[in-house]
C-alpha positions in Angstrom: -16.0 -23.2 -13.4 -15.1 -24.0 -9.9 -13.5 -21.7 -7.3 -9.9 -23.3 -7.9 -10.2 -22.7 -11.5 -11.0 -18.9 -11.3 -8.0 -18.6 -8.3 -5.6 -20.1 -11.0 -6.8 -17.8 -13.8 -7.0 -14.8 -11.2 -3.2 -15.6 -10.2 -2.2 -16.1 -13.7 -3.3 -12.7 -15.0 -1.8 -11.0 -12.2 1.6 -12.8 -12.5 1.4 -11.7 -16.3 0.3 -8.3 -15.4 3.2 -8.0 -13.1 6.0 -9.7 -15.0 5.2 -8.0 -18.3 4.5 -4.0 -17.2 7.9 -2.8 -16.3 6.4 0.5 -16.8 3.9 -0.2 -13.7 7.0 -0.8 -11.3 6.5 0.8 -8.1 2.4 1.3 -8.5 1.0 -1.9 -8.0 2.4 -2.2 -4.8 0.1 -1.8 -1.7 -2.8 -2.2 -3.9 -5.5 -4.6 -3.0 -7.7 -6.0 -6.1 -11.1 -7.6 -5.6 -12.9 -9.8 -8.5 -16.4 -8.5 -10.1 -19.4 -10.0 -10.4 -19.5 -12.3 -13.2 -21.5 -15.3 -14.8 -19.3 -18.6 -15.9 -20.8 -21.1 -17.6 -24.5 -20.3 -16.3 -23.0 -19.9 -12.6 -23.2 -16.5 -10.8 -19.9 -15.9 -9.3 -20.2 -12.8 -6.7 -18.2 -9.6 -6.4 -15.6 -10.0 -3.9 -15.2 -13.5 -3.9 -11.6 -13.6 -4.7 -9.3 -10.9 -3.4 -5.3 -10.2 -4.4 -2.9 -7.8 -2.4 0.4 -6.7 -3.6 3.0 -6.0 -0.8 5.9 -3.8 -1.2 8.4 -6.9 -0.6 7.1 -8.3 -3.6 4.8 -10.4 -1.9 1.3 -11.5 -3.6 -1.7 -12.4 -1.3 -4.5 -14.3 -2.7 -7.5 -14.6 -0.1 -10.9 -16.3 -0.9 -14.0 -15.0 0.2 -14.4 -15.8 4.0 -17.3 -17.6 4.9 -20.0 -16.2 7.7 
């Protein structure tokens, strides 16, 4: 799976989580989530390659890992 596909999957999962969990209202804001290391179709995906940040104003920020 390409990086774009992983990004879409992660954003979709986050959107479902935020939309479907009204009991979590006020708990996710101000948090940052980083991806875990995994293997997809035999390709290793390192930990922290994707990051989601939830702001208190409802804004969701996606950041791919920065190249050195």
